[in-house]
N, CA, C and O atoms as a GROMACS GRO file, in nm:
protein
  640
    1UNK      N    1   0.620   3.691  -3.069
    1UNK     CA    2   0.593   3.612  -2.959
    1UNK      C    3   0.733   3.566  -2.870
    1UNK      O    4   0.843   3.601  -2.914
    2UNK      N    5   0.727   3.510  -2.783
    2UNK     CA    6   0.792   3.458  -2.687
    2UNK      C    7   0.788   3.325  -2.690
    2UNK      O    8   0.693   3.246  -2.697
    3UNK      N    9   0.931   3.308  -2.680
    3UNK     CA   10   0.929   3.144  -2.654
    3UNK      C   11   0.987   3.078  -2.507
    3UNK      O   12   1.048   3.131  -2.415
    4UNK      N   13   0.943   2.946  -2.527
    4UNK     CA   14   0.910   2.892  -2.415
    4UNK      C   15   1.076   2.854  -2.332
    4UNK      O   16   1.172   2.822  -2.403
    5UNK      N   17   1.088   2.862  -2.204
    5UNK     CA   18   1.188   2.889  -2.106
    5UNK      C   19   1.286   2.740  -2.121
    5UNK      O   20   1.251   2.622  -2.116
    6UNK      N   21   1.383   2.786  -2.136
    6UNK     CA   22   1.477   2.686  -2.155
    6UNK      C   23   1.590   2.671  -2.022
    6UNK      O   24   1.678   2.756  -2.008
    7UNK      N   25   1.578   2.565  -1.936
    7UNK     CA   26   1.678   2.563  -1.818
    7UNK      C   27   1.601   2.631  -1.733
    7UNK      O   28   1.650   2.657  -1.623
    8UNK      N   29   1.466   2.674  -1.764
    8UNK     CA   30   1.394   2.731  -1.622
    8UNK      C   31   1.387   2.826  -1.606
    8UNK      O   32   1.339   2.857  -1.498
    9UNK      N   33   1.428   2.934  -1.697
    9UNK     CA   34   1.402   3.031  -1.727
    9UNK      C   35   1.260   3.112  -1.730
    9UNK      O   36   1.166   3.045  -1.773
   10UNK      N   37   1.235   3.230  -1.695
   10UNK     CA   38   1.112   3.281  -1.758
   10UNK      C   39   1.104   3.320  -1.872
   10UNK      O   40   1.205   3.387  -1.896
   11UNK      N   41   1.029   3.314  -1.969
   11UNK     CA   42   1.019   3.352  -2.095
   11UNK      C   43   1.028   3.503  -2.091
   11UNK      O   44   0.983   3.571  -1.999
   12UNK      N   45   1.092   3.552  -2.202
   12UNK     CA   46   1.137   3.694  -2.204
   12UNK      C   47   1.243   3.714  -2.172
   12UNK      O   48   1.273   3.830  -2.198
   13UNK      N   49   1.324   3.657  -2.124
   13UNK     CA   50   1.458   3.718  -2.073
   13UNK      C   51   1.554   3.654  -2.089
   13UNK      O   52   1.539   3.536  -2.119
   14UNK      N   53   1.688   3.712  -2.074
   14UNK     CA   54   1.797   3.629  -2.162
   14UNK      C   55   1.874   3.581  -2.037
   14UNK      O   56   1.983   3.525  -2.045
   15UNK      N   57   1.804   3.611  -1.908
   15UNK     CA   58   1.902   3.533  -1.790
   15UNK      C   59   2.039   3.645  -1.734
   15UNK      O   60   2.142   3.630  -1.669
   16UNK      N   61   2.000   3.711  -1.774
   16UNK     CA   62   2.135   3.862  -1.758
   16UNK      C   63   2.045   3.933  -1.642
   16UNK      O   64   2.115   4.020  -1.592
   17UNK      N   65   1.935   3.929  -1.588
   17UNK     CA   66   1.843   3.944  -1.448
   17UNK      C   67   1.851   3.859  -1.336
   17UNK      O   68   1.798   3.884  -1.227
   18UNK      N   69   1.929   3.741  -1.366
   18UNK     CA   70   1.877   3.643  -1.274
   18UNK      C   71   1.917   3.721  -1.153
   18UNK      O   72   1.835   3.776  -1.079
   19UNK      N   73   2.081   3.725  -1.131
   19UNK     CA   74   2.139   3.773  -1.008
   19UNK      C   75   2.056   3.882  -0.920
   19UNK      O   76   2.031   3.884  -0.799
   20UNK      N   77   2.029   3.952  -1.002
   20UNK     CA   78   1.923   4.065  -0.953
   20UNK      C   79   1.790   4.031  -0.903
   20UNK      O   80   1.751   4.091  -0.802
   21UNK      N   81   1.712   3.942  -0.959
   21UNK     CA   82   1.618   3.890  -0.953
   21UNK      C   83   1.604   3.803  -0.809
   21UNK      O   84   1.518   3.821  -0.722
   22UNK      N   85   1.727   3.694  -0.807
   22UNK     CA   86   1.782   3.652  -0.655
   22UNK      C   87   1.796   3.741  -0.548
   22UNK      O   88   1.751   3.702  -0.440
   23UNK      N   89   1.844   3.845  -0.551
   23UNK     CA   90   1.842   3.991  -0.436
   23UNK      C   91   1.702   4.013  -0.411
   23UNK      O   92   1.670   4.022  -0.292
   24UNK      N   93   1.613   4.024  -0.496
   24UNK     CA   94   1.495   4.087  -0.479
   24UNK      C   95   1.404   3.956  -0.398
   24UNK      O   96   1.333   3.970  -0.298
   25UNK      N   97   1.423   3.871  -0.450
   25UNK     CA   98   1.366   3.717  -0.413
   25UNK      C   99   1.391   3.698  -0.256
   25UNK      O  100   1.304   3.666  -0.176
   26UNK      N  101   1.551   3.728  -0.218
   26UNK     CA  102   1.541   3.704  -0.067
   26UNK      C  103   1.509   3.845   0.027
   26UNK      O  104   1.480   3.835   0.146
   27UNK      N  105   1.515   3.946  -0.027
   27UNK     CA  106   1.484   4.086   0.029
   27UNK      C  107   1.286   4.052   0.056
   27UNK      O  108   1.210   4.088   0.146
   28UNK      N  109   1.265   3.983  -0.047
   28UNK     CA  110   1.068   3.928  -0.015
   28UNK      C  111   1.077   3.852   0.146
   28UNK      O  112   1.042   3.883   0.260
   29UNK      N  113   1.140   3.747   0.088
   29UNK     CA  114   1.150   3.644   0.214
   29UNK      C  115   1.162   3.700   0.320
   29UNK      O  116   1.078   3.695   0.409
   30UNK      N  117   1.296   3.777   0.327
   30UNK     CA  118   1.318   3.835   0.493
   30UNK      C  119   1.187   3.948   0.546
   30UNK      O  120   1.150   3.968   0.662
   31UNK      N  121   1.142   3.999   0.440
   31UNK     CA  122   1.023   4.083   0.479
   31UNK      C  123   0.904   4.008   0.556
   31UNK      O  124   0.849   4.033   0.663
   32UNK      N  125   0.889   3.919   0.474
   32UNK     CA  126   0.737   3.800   0.536
   32UNK      C  127   0.788   3.756   0.664
   32UNK      O  128   0.718   3.759   0.765
   33UNK      N  129   0.921   3.711   0.660
   33UNK     CA  130   0.962   3.687   0.795
   33UNK      C  131   0.961   3.737   0.918
   33UNK      O  132   0.951   3.681   1.027
   34UNK      N  133   0.975   3.883   0.882
   34UNK     CA  134   1.025   3.977   0.977
   34UNK      C  135   0.863   4.071   1.044
   34UNK      O  136   0.836   4.136   1.145
   35UNK      N  137   0.781   4.021   0.906
   35UNK     CA  138   0.654   4.092   0.959
   35UNK      C  139   0.577   4.015   1.070
   35UNK      O  140   0.510   4.056   1.165
   36UNK      N  141   0.624   3.831   1.009
   36UNK     CA  142   0.532   3.750   1.129
   36UNK      C  143   0.624   3.739   1.291
   36UNK      O  144   0.585   3.674   1.388
   37UNK      N  145   0.758   3.824   1.283
   37UNK     CA  146   0.812   3.801   1.386
   37UNK      C  147   0.721   3.940   1.466
   37UNK      O  148   0.645   3.912   1.558
   38UNK      N  149   0.737   4.080   1.424
   38UNK     CA  150   0.698   4.197   1.450
   38UNK      C  151   0.527   4.173   1.445
   38UNK      O  152   0.469   4.269   1.496
   39UNK      N  153   0.462   4.097   1.410
   39UNK     CA  154   0.328   4.035   1.480
   39UNK      C  155   0.316   3.992   1.635
   39UNK      O  156   0.251   4.052   1.721
   40UNK      N  157   0.391   3.874   1.650
   40UNK     CA  158   0.465   3.826   1.762
   40UNK      C  159   0.486   3.945   1.870
   40UNK      O  160   0.433   3.946   1.981
   41UNK      N  161   0.566   4.038   1.822
   41UNK     CA  162   0.601   4.104   1.899
   41UNK      C  163   0.506   4.211   1.966
   41UNK      O  164   0.514   4.256   2.080
   42UNK      N  165   0.416   4.239   1.868
   42UNK     CA  166   0.311   4.352   1.868
   42UNK      C  167   0.214   4.292   1.969
   42UNK      O  168   0.190   4.358   2.070
   43UNK      N  169   0.141   4.146   1.948
   43UNK     CA  170   0.084   4.052   2.067
   43UNK      C  171   0.139   4.058   2.198
   43UNK      O  172   0.067   4.037   2.296
   44UNK      N  173   0.282   4.091   2.210
   44UNK     CA  174   0.324   4.099   2.335
   44UNK      C  175   0.301   4.165   2.399
   44UNK      O  176   0.256   4.162   2.514
   45UNK      N  177   0.347   4.287   2.289
   45UNK     CA  178   0.367   4.455   2.346
   45UNK      C  179   0.190   4.464   2.414
   45UNK      O  180   0.163   4.503   2.527
   46UNK      N  181   0.091   4.418   2.314
   46UNK     CA  182  -0.048   4.422   2.381
   46UNK      C  183  -0.048   4.366   2.486
   46UNK      O  184  -0.115   4.425   2.572
   47UNK      N  185   0.000   4.273   2.518
   47UNK     CA  186  -0.060   4.183   2.644
   47UNK      C  187  -0.006   4.237   2.798
   47UNK      O  188  -0.061   4.209   2.905
   48UNK      N  189   0.129   4.330   2.776
   48UNK     CA  190   0.207   4.419   2.840
   48UNK      C  191   0.111   4.541   2.832
   48UNK      O  192   0.103   4.604   2.938
   49UNK      N  193   0.053   4.577   2.752
   49UNK     CA  194  -0.037   4.702   2.774
   49UNK      C  195  -0.156   4.694   2.895
   49UNK      O  196  -0.199   4.759   2.990
   50UNK      N  197  -0.178   4.575   2.825
   50UNK     CA  198  -0.304   4.515   2.916
   50UNK      C  199  -0.262   4.524   3.066
   50UNK      O  200  -0.336   4.568   3.154
   51UNK      N  201  -0.156   4.485   3.082
   51UNK     CA  202  -0.116   4.495   3.219
   51UNK      C  203  -0.101   4.599   3.288
   51UNK      O  204  -0.141   4.606   3.404
   52UNK      N  205  -0.034   4.708   3.220
   52UNK     CA  206  -0.024   4.820   3.233
   52UNK      C  207  -0.171   4.888   3.294
   52UNK      O  208  -0.189   4.950   3.399
   53UNK      N  209  -0.273   4.849   3.182
   53UNK     CA  210  -0.381   4.913   3.212
   53UNK      C  211  -0.452   4.860   3.346
   53UNK      O  212  -0.515   4.938   3.417
   54UNK      N  213  -0.439   4.713   3.379
   54UNK     CA  214  -0.469   4.684   3.458
   54UNK      C  215  -0.410   4.734   3.604
   54UNK      O  216  -0.480   4.729   3.706
   55UNK      N  217  -0.309   4.770   3.603
   55UNK     CA  218  -0.192   4.845   3.717
   55UNK      C  219  -0.244   4.995   3.753
   55UNK      O  220  -0.234   5.050   3.863
   56UNK      N  221  -0.299   5.046   3.644
   56UNK     CA  222  -0.338   5.194   3.672
   56UNK      C  223  -0.468   5.152   3.716
   56UNK      O  224  -0.486   5.195   3.830
   57UNK      N  225  -0.585   5.074   3.666
   57UNK     CA  226  -0.739   5.098   3.714
   57UNK      C  227  -0.742   5.000   3.877
   57UNK      O  228  -0.841   5.024   3.946
   58UNK      N  229  -0.657   4.915   3.926
   58UNK     CA  230  -0.677   4.841   4.034
   58UNK      C  231  -0.674   4.927   4.148
   58UNK      O  232  -0.759   4.902   4.234
   59UNK      N  233  -0.575   5.047   4.173
   59UNK     CA  234  -0.635   5.126   4.274
   59UNK      C  235  -0.729   5.242   4.234
   59UNK      O  236  -0.785   5.296   4.330
   60UNK      N  237  -0.759   5.292   4.110
   60UNK     CA  238  -0.882   5.351   4.101
   60UNK      C  239  -1.023   5.275   4.136
   60UNK      O  240  -1.128   5.325   4.176
   61UNK      N  241  -0.987   5.122   4.107
   61UNK     CA  242  -1.099   5.076   4.142
   61UNK      C  243  -1.120   5.075   4.344
   61UNK      O  244  -1.226   5.094   4.403
   62UNK      N  245  -0.995   5.048   4.400
   62UNK     CA  246  -1.023   5.067   4.526
   62UNK      C  247  -1.035   5.185   4.587
   62UNK      O  248  -1.028   5.188   4.710
   63UNK      N  249  -1.059   5.318   4.504
   63UNK     CA  250  -1.081   5.404   4.564
   63UNK      C  251  -0.953   5.533   4.609
   63UNK      O  252  -0.979   5.640   4.665
   64UNK      N  253  -0.843   5.494   4.574
   64UNK     CA  254  -0.690   5.547   4.570
   64UNK      C  255  -0.682   5.615   4.403
   64UNK      O  256  -0.743   5.593   4.298
   65UNK      N  257  -0.589   5.696   4.441
   65UNK     CA  258  -0.542   5.766   4.337
   65UNK      C  259  -0.476   5.678   4.217
   65UNK      O  260  -0.443   5.564   4.247
   66UNK      N  261  -0.453   5.723   4.082
   66UNK     CA  262  -0.399   5.627   4.012
   66UNK      C  263  -0.263   5.576   4.057
   66UNK      O  264  -0.188   5.640   4.130
   67UNK      N  265  -0.233   5.421   3.992
   67UNK     CA  266  -0.122   5.352   4.068
   67UNK      C  267   0.013   5.452   3.982
   67UNK      O  268  -0.007   5.563   3.932
   68UNK      N  269   0.140   5.381   3.983
   68UNK     CA  270   0.249   5.438   3.977
   68UNK      C  271   0.247   5.486   3.826
   68UNK      O  272   0.286   5.600   3.802
   69UNK      N  273   0.213   5.422   3.745
   69UNK     CA  274   0.166   5.493   3.596
   69UNK      C  275   0.048   5.550   3.552
   69UNK      O  276  -0.065   5.506   3.569
   70UNK      N  277   0.081   5.644   3.499
   70UNK     CA  278  -0.017   5.751   3.406
   70UNK      C  279  -0.091   5.679   3.319
   70UNK      O  280  -0.087   5.557   3.306
   71UNK      N  281  -0.161   5.759   3.258
   71UNK     CA  282  -0.264   5.733   3.146
   71UNK      C  283  -0.143   5.770   3.035
   71UNK      O  284  -0.103   5.685   2.955
   72UNK      N  285  -0.109   5.857   3.039
   72UNK     CA  286  -0.033   5.897   2.895
   72UNK      C  287   0.061   5.799   2.839
   72UNK      O  288   0.086   5.782   2.720
   73UNK      N  289   0.108   5.739   2.939
   73UNK     CA  290   0.238   5.596   2.867
   73UNK      C  291   0.143   5.483   2.821
   73UNK      O  292   0.163   5.402   2.730
   74UNK      N  293   0.026   5.494   2.909
   74UNK     CA  294  -0.056   5.399   2.802
   74UNK      C  295  -0.133   5.424   2.693
   74UNK      O  296  -0.158   5.336   2.610
   75UNK      N  297  -0.179   5.546   2.683
   75UNK     CA  298  -0.205   5.597   2.567
   75UNK      C  299  -0.160   5.599   2.440
   75UNK      O  300  -0.220   5.582   2.334
   76UNK      N  301   0.004   5.631   2.472
   76UNK     CA  302   0.106   5.622   2.385
   76UNK      C  303   0.127   5.488   2.349
   76UNK      O  304   0.100   5.464   2.232
   77UNK      N  305   0.166   5.397   2.414
   77UNK     CA  306   0.169   5.259   2.378
   77UNK      C  307   0.042   5.224   2.265
   77UNK      O  308   0.056   5.199   2.146
   78UNK      N  309  -0.092   5.230   2.348
   78UNK     CA  310  -0.182   5.171   2.217
   78UNK      C  311  -0.146   5.277   2.096
   78UNK      O  312  -0.133   5.223   1.986
   79UNK      N  313  -0.127   5.424   2.102
   79UNK     CA  314  -0.130   5.424   1.948
   79UNK      C  315  -0.014   5.425   1.872
   79UNK      O  316  -0.004   5.458   1.754
   80UNK      N  317   0.094   5.377   1.970
   80UNK     CA  318   0.229   5.311   1.861
   80UNK      C  319   0.170   5.197   1.828
   80UNK      O  320   0.168   5.171   1.708
   81UNK      N  321   0.100   5.088   1.937
   81UNK     CA  322   0.054   4.953   1.892
   81UNK      C  323   0.000   4.987   1.738
   81UNK      O  324   0.030   4.936   1.630
   82UNK      N  325  -0.081   5.086   1.770
   82UNK     CA  326  -0.204   5.083   1.608
   82UNK      C  327  -0.114   5.124   1.528
   82UNK      O  328  -0.118   5.065   1.420
   83UNK      N  329   0.008   5.244   1.544
   83UNK     CA  330   0.051   5.259   1.428
   83UNK      C  331   0.187   5.146   1.378
   83UNK      O  332   0.252   5.167   1.276
   84UNK      N  333   0.213   5.029   1.468
   84UNK     CA  334   0.298   4.925   1.452
   84UNK      C  335   0.223   4.820   1.364
   84UNK      O  336   0.288   4.755   1.282
   85UNK      N  337   0.076   4.800   1.380
   85UNK     CA  338   0.018   4.713   1.280
   85UNK      C  339  -0.033   4.777   1.146
   85UNK      O  340  -0.048   4.709   1.045
   86UNK      N  341  -0.058   4.905   1.151
   86UNK     CA  342  -0.051   4.949   1.020
   86UNK      C  343   0.042   4.948   0.927
   86UNK      O  344   0.034   4.926   0.806
   87UNK      N  345   0.135   4.977   1.000
   87UNK     CA  346   0.294   4.966   0.944
   87UNK      C  347   0.346   4.830   0.888
   87UNK      O  348   0.425   4.816   0.795
   88UNK      N  349   0.271   4.711   0.980
   88UNK     CA  350   0.330   4.594   0.945
   88UNK      C  351   0.210   4.527   0.796
   88UNK      O  352   0.244   4.457   0.700
   89UNK      N  353   0.075   4.582   0.827
   89UNK     CA  354  -0.001   4.536   0.731
   89UNK      C  355  -0.015   4.605   0.604
   89UNK      O  356  -0.080   4.549   0.515
   90UNK      N  357   0.044   4.735   0.582
   90UNK     CA  358   0.016   4.798   0.476
   90UNK      C  359   0.167   4.800   0.417
   90UNK      O  360   0.183   4.834   0.300
   91UNK      N  361   0.251   4.772   0.477
   91UNK     CA  362   0.425   4.756   0.451
   91UNK      C  363   0.422   4.889   0.446
   91UNK      O  364   0.426   4.925   0.329
   92UNK      N  365   0.416   4.976   0.517
   92UNK     CA  366   0.448   5.173   0.545
   92UNK      C  367   0.555   5.155   0.633
   92UNK      O  368   0.551   5.093   0.739
   93UNK      N  369   0.655   5.216   0.582
   93UNK     CA  370   0.819   5.258   0.650
   93UNK      C  371   0.716   5.376   0.745
   93UNK      O  372   0.657   5.353   0.850
   94UNK      N  373   0.719   5.444   0.702
   94UNK     CA  374   0.675   5.545   0.766
   94UNK      C  375   0.567   5.498   0.910
   94UNK      O  376   0.608   5.535   1.020
   95UNK      N  377   0.472   5.442   0.907
   95UNK     CA  378   0.399   5.398   1.007
   95UNK      C  379   0.516   5.317   1.137
   95UNK      O  380   0.515   5.329   1.259
   96UNK      N  381   0.595   5.248   1.060
   96UNK     CA  382   0.680   5.174   1.154
   96UNK      C  383   0.762   5.254   1.216
   96UNK      O  384   0.764   5.244   1.339
   97UNK      N  385   0.849   5.352   1.154
   97UNK     CA  386   0.929   5.495   1.199
   97UNK      C  387   0.804   5.548   1.286
   97UNK      O  388   0.855   5.577   1.394
   98UNK      N  389   0.706   5.569   1.291
   98UNK     CA  390   0.649   5.672   1.403
   98UNK      C  391   0.593   5.520   1.541
   98UNK      O  392   0.610   5.532   1.663
   99UNK      N  393   0.557   5.448   1.501
   99UNK     CA  394   0.544   5.328   1.592
   99UNK      C  395   0.712   5.309   1.688
   99UNK      O  396   0.701   5.281   1.808
  100UNK      N  397   0.823   5.322   1.644
  100UNK     CA  398   0.933   5.300   1.719
  100UNK      C  399   0.938   5.408   1.811
  100UNK      O  400   0.951   5.392   1.932
  101UNK      N  401   0.921   5.561   1.731
  101UNK     CA  402   0.932   5.693   1.826
  101UNK      C  403   0.828   5.652   1.943
  101UNK      O  404   0.863   5.611   2.054
  102UNK      N  405   0.689   5.672   1.898
  102UNK     CA  406   0.593   5.658   1.986
  102UNK      C  407   0.619   5.543   2.088
  102UNK      O  408   0.580   5.579   2.199
  103UNK      N  409   0.664   5.436   2.089
  103UNK     CA  410   0.692   5.331   2.201
  103UNK      C  411   0.800   5.382   2.274
  103UNK      O  412   0.795   5.371   2.397
  104UNK      N  413   0.889   5.432   2.227
  104UNK     CA  414   1.027   5.455   2.313
  104UNK      C  415   1.028   5.576   2.359
  104UNK      O  416   1.133   5.609   2.413
  105UNK      N  417   0.908   5.690   2.353
  105UNK     CA  418   0.890   5.780   2.419
  105UNK      C  419   0.806   5.753   2.545
  105UNK      O  420   0.820   5.802   2.657
  106UNK      N  421   0.687   5.637   2.488
  106UNK     CA  422   0.638   5.598   2.634
  106UNK      C  423   0.669   5.509   2.733
  106UNK      O  424   0.630   5.507   2.850
  107UNK      N  425   0.757   5.421   2.662
  107UNK     CA  426   0.899   5.378   2.768
  107UNK      C  427   0.958   5.455   2.873
  107UNK      O  428   0.960   5.430   2.994
  108UNK      N  429   1.018   5.575   2.797
  108UNK     CA  430   1.096   5.667   2.836
  108UNK      C  431   1.022   5.702   2.967
  108UNK      O  432   1.073   5.674   3.076
  109UNK      N  433   0.869   5.780   2.953
  109UNK     CA  434   0.809   5.834   3.013
  109UNK      C  435   0.742   5.734   3.153
  109UNK      O  436   0.750   5.762   3.273
  110UNK      N  437   0.689   5.636   3.104
  110UNK     CA  438   0.699   5.510   3.191
  110UNK      C  439   0.828   5.514   3.338
  110UNK      O  440   0.817   5.520   3.460
  111UNK      N  441   0.978   5.504   3.213
  111UNK     CA  442   1.046   5.516   3.373
  111UNK      C  443   1.067   5.627   3.430
  111UNK      O  444   1.118   5.618   3.541
  112UNK      N  445   1.041   5.758   3.380
  112UNK     CA  446   1.059   5.861   3.432
  112UNK      C  447   0.962   5.862   3.556
  112UNK      O  448   0.996   5.894   3.670
  113UNK      N  449   0.850   5.826   3.521
  113UNK     CA  450   0.752   5.808   3.619
  113UNK      C  451   0.799   5.740   3.769
  113UNK      O  452   0.823   5.787   3.880
  114UNK      N  453   0.799   5.609   3.712
  114UNK     CA  454   0.883   5.516   3.793
  114UNK      C  455   0.984   5.609   3.912
  114UNK      O  456   0.966   5.631   4.032
  115UNK      N  457   1.069   5.640   3.838
  115UNK     CA  458   1.164   5.721   3.895
  115UNK      C  459   1.138   5.818   3.979
  115UNK      O  460   1.220   5.835   4.069
  116UNK      N  461   1.032   5.896   3.973
  116UNK     CA  462   1.013   6.023   4.002
  116UNK      C  463   0.902   5.952   4.162
  116UNK      O  464   0.897   5.980   4.282
  117UNK      N  465   0.839   5.865   4.084
  117UNK     CA  466   0.738   5.784   4.221
  117UNK      C  467   0.807   5.743   4.315
  117UNK      O  468   0.778   5.775   4.430
  118UNK      N  469   0.924   5.657   4.284
  118UNK     CA  470   1.049   5.595   4.378
  118UNK      C  471   1.108   5.711   4.497
  118UNK      O  472   1.124   5.689   4.618
  119UNK      N  473   1.137   5.849   4.415
  119UNK     CA  474   1.202   5.930   4.486
  119UNK      C  475   1.110   6.006   4.593
  119UNK      O  476   1.156   6.054   4.697
  120UNK      N  477   0.942   6.011   4.547
  120UNK     CA  478   0.864   6.065   4.640
  120UNK      C  479   0.835   5.965   4.766
  120UNK      O  480   0.843   5.997   4.884
  121UNK      N  481   0.799   5.838   4.714
  121UNK     CA  482   0.741   5.778   4.803
  121UNK      C  483   0.846   5.659   4.859
  121UNK      O  484   0.812   5.583   4.950
  122UNK      N  485   0.993   5.651   4.785
  122UNK     CA  486   1.060   5.559   4.856
  122UNK      C  487   1.017   5.428   4.834
  122UNK      O  488   1.066   5.336   4.900
  123UNK      N  489   0.920   5.407   4.739
  123UNK     CA  490   0.880   5.269   4.715
  123UNK      C  491   0.856   5.228   4.564
  123UNK      O  492   0.832   5.309   4.475
  124UNK      N  493   0.865   5.093   4.549
  124UNK     CA  494   0.801   5.058   4.406
  124UNK      C  495   0.754   4.933   4.444
  124UNK      O  496   0.814   4.864   4.526
  125UNK      N  497   0.608   4.885   4.369
  125UNK     CA  498   0.592   4.749   4.408
  125UNK      C  499   0.714   4.668   4.313
  125UNK      O  500   0.792   4.729   4.240
  126UNK      N  501   0.714   4.544   4.328
  126UNK     CA  502   0.793   4.427   4.243
  126UNK      C  503   0.722   4.438   4.092
  126UNK      O  504   0.774   4.464   3.984
  127UNK      N  505   0.614   4.414   4.117
  127UNK     CA  506   0.498   4.362   3.988
  127UNK      C  507   0.523   4.499   3.910
  127UNK      O  508   0.534   4.479   3.789
  128UNK      N  509   0.534   4.624   3.945
  128UNK     CA  510   0.572   4.752   3.835
  128UNK      C  511   0.711   4.735   3.812
  128UNK      O  512   0.732   4.772   3.696
  129UNK      N  513   0.803   4.701   3.860
  129UNK     CA  514   0.916   4.688   3.838
  129UNK      C  515   0.956   4.581   3.712
  129UNK      O  516   1.050   4.593   3.632
  130UNK      N  517   0.832   4.448   3.720
  130UNK     CA  518   0.871   4.338   3.652
  130UNK      C  519   0.789   4.428   3.504
  130UNK      O  520   0.842   4.422   3.393
  131UNK      N  521   0.679   4.495   3.524
  131UNK     CA  522   0.614   4.554   3.444
  131UNK      C  523   0.717   4.600   3.319
  131UNK      O  524   0.730   4.568   3.201
  132UNK      N  525   0.789   4.703   3.421
  132UNK     CA  526   0.868   4.788   3.299
  132UNK      C  527   1.003   4.725   3.230
  132UNK      O  528   1.054   4.748   3.120
  133UNK      N  529   1.037   4.643   3.328
  133UNK     CA  530   1.167   4.567   3.268
  133UNK      C  531   1.122   4.438   3.154
  133UNK      O  532   1.202   4.383   3.078
  134UNK      N  533   0.975   4.408   3.166
  134UNK     CA  534   0.937   4.307   3.060
  134UNK      C  535   0.907   4.454   2.949
  134UNK      O  536   0.971   4.470   2.845
  135UNK      N  537   0.816   4.536   2.990
  135UNK     CA  538   0.806   4.600   2.858
  135UNK      C  539   0.905   4.663   2.769
  135UNK      O  540   0.895   4.682   2.648
  136UNK      N  541   1.063   4.711   2.895
  136UNK     CA  542   1.169   4.784   2.805
  136UNK      C  543   1.245   4.627   2.740
  136UNK      O  544   1.340   4.655   2.666
  137UNK      N  545   1.226   4.517   2.750
  137UNK     CA  546   1.330   4.392   2.683
  137UNK      C  547   1.213   4.382   2.541
  137UNK      O  548   1.260   4.402   2.429
  138UNK      N  549   1.076   4.353   2.555
  138UNK     CA  550   0.981   4.377   2.453
  138UNK      C  551   1.023   4.466   2.335
  138UNK      O  552   1.063   4.440   2.222
  139UNK      N  553   0.996   4.598   2.414
  139UNK     CA  554   1.033   4.703   2.296
  139UNK      C  555   1.129   4.699   2.219
  139UNK      O  556   1.132   4.712   2.096
  140UNK      N  557   1.263   4.668   2.342
  140UNK     CA  558   1.410   4.656   2.260
  140UNK      C  559   1.402   4.539   2.149
  140UNK      O  560   1.446   4.564   2.037
  141UNK      N  561   1.357   4.435   2.171
  141UNK     CA  562   1.365   4.317   2.090
  141UNK      C  563   1.273   4.348   1.945
  141UNK      O  564   1.297   4.318   1.828
  142UNK      N  565   1.172   4.411   2.001
  142UNK     CA  566   1.084   4.444   1.870
  142UNK      C  567   1.126   4.547   1.766
  142UNK      O  568   1.080   4.554   1.652
  143UNK      N  569   1.223   4.630   1.823
  143UNK     CA  570   1.304   4.748   1.771
  143UNK      C  571   1.392   4.678   1.692
  143UNK      O  572   1.415   4.736   1.586
  144UNK      N  573   1.456   4.559   1.708
  144UNK     CA  574   1.556   4.544   1.618
  144UNK      C  575   1.486   4.466   1.494
  144UNK      O  576   1.527   4.475   1.378
  145UNK      N  577   1.371   4.388   1.535
  145UNK     CA  578   1.288   4.333   1.436
  145UNK      C  579   1.264   4.429   1.337
  145UNK      O  580   1.308   4.411   1.223
  146UNK      N  581   1.182   4.552   1.374
  146UNK     CA  582   1.145   4.662   1.308
  146UNK      C  583   1.254   4.751   1.241
  146UNK      O  584   1.234   4.795   1.128
  147UNK      N  585   1.356   4.774   1.300
  147UNK     CA  586   1.470   4.855   1.208
  147UNK      C  587   1.489   4.775   1.072
  147UNK      O  588   1.492   4.819   0.958
  148UNK      N  589   1.500   4.645   1.119
  148UNK     CA  590   1.566   4.538   1.011
  148UNK      C  591   1.456   4.502   0.876
  148UNK      O  592   1.483   4.461   0.763
  149UNK      N  593   1.327   4.534   0.940
  149UNK     CA  594   1.233   4.500   0.848
  149UNK      C  595   1.202   4.648   0.813
  149UNK      O  596   1.101   4.633   0.743
  150UNK      N  597   1.223   4.777   0.816
  150UNK     CA  598   1.221   4.872   0.745
  150UNK      C  599   1.383   4.872   0.635
  150UNK      O  600   1.394   4.937   0.531
  151UNK      N  601   1.460   4.807   0.678
  151UNK     CA  602   1.555   4.808   0.599
  151UNK      C  603   1.591   4.752   0.485
  151UNK      O  604   1.682   4.769   0.404
  152UNK      N  605   1.452   4.642   0.502
  152UNK     CA  606   1.460   4.525   0.404
  152UNK      C  607   1.331   4.562   0.284
  152UNK      O  608   1.310   4.510   0.175
  153UNK      N  609   1.256   4.678   0.357
  153UNK     CA  610   1.170   4.719   0.298
  153UNK      C  611   1.195   4.819   0.184
  153UNK      O  612   1.138   4.821   0.075
  154UNK      N  613   1.280   4.892   0.225
  154UNK     CA  614   1.343   5.014   0.167
  154UNK      C  615   1.413   4.982   0.016
  154UNK      O  616   1.467   4.873  -0.002
  155UNK      N  617   1.409   5.074  -0.081
  155UNK     CA  618   1.485   5.066  -0.169
  155UNK      C  619   1.598   5.015  -0.176
  155UNK      O  620   1.661   5.052  -0.077
  156UNK      N  621   1.679   4.928  -0.262
  156UNK     CA  622   1.818   4.978  -0.205
  156UNK      C  623   1.915   5.026  -0.290
  156UNK      O  624   1.914   5.018  -0.413
  157UNK      N  625   2.009   5.084  -0.211
  157UNK     CA  626   2.080   5.195  -0.277
  157UNK      C  627   2.173   5.140  -0.376
  157UNK      O  628   2.248   5.046  -0.349
  158UNK      N  629   2.166   5.212  -0.518
  158UNK     CA  630   2.306   5.167  -0.629
  158UNK      C  631   2.398   5.220  -0.546
  158UNK      O  632   2.417   5.308  -0.462
  159UNK      N  633   2.475   5.087  -0.633
  159UNK     CA  634   2.655   5.134  -0.553
  159UNK      C  635   2.695   5.190  -0.698
  159UNK      O  636   2.672   5.124  -0.799
  160UNK      N  637   2.762   5.324  -0.701
  160UNK     CA  638   2.822   5.368  -0.820
  160UNK      C  639   2.959   5.291  -0.843
  160UNK      O  640   3.028   5.316  -0.942
   0.00000   0.00000   0.00000
């Protein structure tokens, strides 16, 4: 039978694991905070994706060809958001890594399309440039949060 705790320690321990539990507890609180921050960044990325969809659909509605953006970066961005949300909700680092890779491939593809379009047409619209800049800034901020989240979710390495 275990005796009740003395000095606030859980029953069944002699207190020798106290420092280890404190390390684990701080990691848990960091993960919870970073999951909340990542949820905000994913929401902002969803809004940026919606603006990108509108930028693609407006010329189509007018009967013209696609705008500056193709469909591929939008599809990649959507799939990366799904992977990021799954990784955030289920605490899966693999999904978070897939989210990082896919989102940056989508950003590089948008930048490539913008540069190619500028070289061909010698013009870029201000809203398209703003969309790209905002998308890059949000992805960079989301990446730092995601990398920190992955680091805190991973099993700590033992020092020998």
